[in-house]
Residue, then its C-alpha position, 0 to 999 in steps of 0.5 A: x636548911x644549911x649544914x650549920x643549921x642542921x648541925x645545931x639541931x642534930x650535932x651528929x649530922x655536923x660530925x658526919x658531914x665533917x667525916x664525909x668531907x675528910x674521907x678522901x684525905x683519910x683514905x689516902x693517908x691510910x694507903x700511905x700508912x699501909x706502905x710504911x707499916x709493910x716496910x716496917x713489918x719486913x724489918x721488925x716482923x711487927x705490925x701485921x695486924x695493923x696492916x690487915x686492919x687498914x687494908x680491910x678498912x680501905x677495901x670497905x671504903x672502896x666498896x671491895x672485899x678485903x683480901 
């Protein structure tokens, strides 16, 4: 059974497959966003919550505990 056939039977499987396929790109984008947000935070004092949330998500994706 192909992914497309499974997707027609269970749409969430197709959505999950797309998310899994995009995961490496999403992880790299999150890491880049942390750097940008940290720089902005040093200037504006804002965005610390977003940085913390991204760092926690990155740690989870990498199988590590959040710092």
